N, C-alpha and C positions, 0 to 999 in steps of 0.2 A: 579103944583108940586114944592115943595120947592127945592132949590139947594142942601140942605143937603140930602134929600131923594134920589136924583139922584146919588149923590156920593156913598150912601150906596148900591144902586142897582148895580152900576158898580163894586164896590169892592166885592160884593157877587157873581158875575158871575165867573164860573170856567174855561171858554174857553177864549183864547186870541182873541182879535179882530184883524182880518186881513183886511188890507185895500189894494185895488188894485189887489187881487188874482182872479183866475178863479173860478167861482162857480161850485161845483160838488156835485152831490147827488147820492148815491148808492141806486138804486131802486130794486136790487136783493133781494130775500128773504133770510133769514139766512140759510135755508137748502142748498141752492146752494153753499154758501160760505163754509159750512161744508163739502159738497161733494167734492169741489175742493181741500180742504186741505187733505181729505182722499186719493184722487187720487194721490196727490203729494207724500204722505207718501208711498203709494203702489208702485209707480214708484221707489222710493229710495230702498224699500225692494227688489224688483225684480232685480234692478241693483246690489245690494249686493249679491243676489243669483247667478247671472250670473258671477260675479267676483269670487265667491267661486268655482263655477263649473269650470271656466277656470283655476284657480290655482290648483284644484284637478286633472284636466286633464293633466296639465303640469307635475305635480308630477308623475302621472301614466306613462306618456310618458318617462320621465327621467328614472324611475325605469325599464320600459320595455327595454329601450336602454342599460342600464347597465347590465341587465340580459342577453340580447343578446350578448353583448361583452364578458361577463363571459363564456357563453356557447361556443362561438367561441374559446376563449382561452383554454377552457377545451378540446374541440375537437382537437385543434392543439397539445396540450400536449399529448393527447392519441395517436395521429398519430405518434408523435416523439417517444413515448415509444414503440409503436408497431414496428416502424422501427428499433429501437435499439435492440429489442428482436429478430427480424428476422435476423439481422446481427449477433447477438450472436449465434443464432441457426445455421447460415450458417457456422460460423467458429468454431463451437463447436468441430468438428472432429479434426481441426488443433490444438486447445488448448489441446484436449485429447492426441494427438500424442506428442505435446511438453511436456506435463506433464509426459507422459510415458518415453520420451527420457531423461528428466531431472532426473526422478527417477532412470532410468537405469544407467545414468552417475554417480549419487550420490552413487548408490550401488556399481558400479565398483570402484569408488574412495575409498569407505570404504573398500571394499574387497581387493583392490590392494594397500592399504596404507602400508601394511607390506610385499609387494611382493619383492623378490629379484630374478633377472634372474640368477639362479644358473648355467645354462650352460655357459653363458658368464663369470660369476664370477670365476668358476673353471678353465676356460681357462686362465684367468688372473693369477690365483694362480700358475698354472703349468708353465706359461711363465715366472713368476718371479723367479722360482727355477733354479738352475744350469742346464746346458744342459746334456742330457743323462738320466734324471730321469723321472719317471712316477708315476702317482697316481694309486695305486692298491686298496685302500679302502677309503671309505668316510662315515661319519656320520654327519648329519646336524640337529641341534636343533635351531629353530628360533621362533620368536614371531608370534602371530596370531591376526586378527582384533578384537577379543573379549577377549583376555587374554594378559596381559602384561608379558614381559619376566622376568624370575627370575634373580636377580642381585647377584653379588658375595658378600660374607660376608666380605671379606678383604677390608679395607677402601681405600687402595691405588690402587685398580683395577678400571678401568674406566667403565662407563656405556656401556652395550652391548645389542644388539637385536638378536644376533645369535652366535652360536658356531659351528665351523667346526673342526672335528677330522679327520685327514688324515693319511693314510698309504702311504708313498712315498718310492719307490724302487730305489736304486742307485747302480751302479756297483762298486763304490769306497767308501772308508770310508769318510763320509761327514764331512765338517767343519760346525758344528752346528751354531756357531755365525754368519757365513756368510749367512746361510740359514735364520736365524731369521731376519737378517738385510734386506734380499732381499724381504721379504713379507711386509715390512713396507709401501710400496707405493700402496698397495691395497686400493680400495675405502672403507672408513669407518673402516680402520684398528685401532684396540684398542691395542692388544698385541698378542704375539705368544709365545708358550712354546713347547720345545722338550721334550716329555714324556719319550721316550726310543729309543734305537738303537739296533737292533738285526741282527745277521749274519746268513745267510742261508748256511750251510756247503755244501750242494749239488750243489748250483749255485755260491757260493762265493759272492753273492750280499748282500747288507745291506737294511734293512727296517727301516725307521724312522717313528715313531708315533709322530705326532705333533698336537697341538691345536691352533686354531686361533679364536680370538674374534673380532667381527665387530659391529659397531654402526649404527645409522639410515642413515648415508651417503651412506650405501650400497644399500638402496632401489633404484629400477630402476624408480619408479614414472611414470610408463607407463600411468596410468589413471588420473594422477593429473598434468601433464605437462601444459595442457591448463589453469587450474585453477591457477597454480603457476605464470603463465605469466600475469594474469589479475591483 
């Protein structure tokens, strides 16, 4: 064989020439190799399925745990609500009594807001007059809780909440200016007027008819003293 023909054959060979390696020959049939590859692929698929099952199981477990926590919190909230409701029912009578008491106090405050202790007030009127006189007649016109008191038309007269018209008997001829000055110290005094002086011939005594106007300072505030102090 010519050297040129050898070079052509060596150049035409597609496999490299290995020198010094171990000789190996695969004697298994191709079906066995295919079966091995299929088993490897199957193992990988099953491994993926197992991983998916584990992930899904973990998700279900977390969801179940969160649901259990929510259920526990709900039960705790319901117990607290029931406890509060039971306490409210326990003290409902106390609250009702307190509400009734507050309502009664408010009603008393409204009803007594225009109250004047006339017994004490008339005693002060009589003590302010000169000695030896006595009140023989009395007419009182005062404000009410639902209606304001009518005021005077004259611009110089002060605001008033009650008018007292008195008949006062005296054994001597009275000094009217002194009488009018003596009643200025009454609580809530606004003004006083002597309307007339008459003589009783049979007894020789005089009767003075006088009018006294008073303002809101004459109220005794029996039912509002506690509120005023707050």
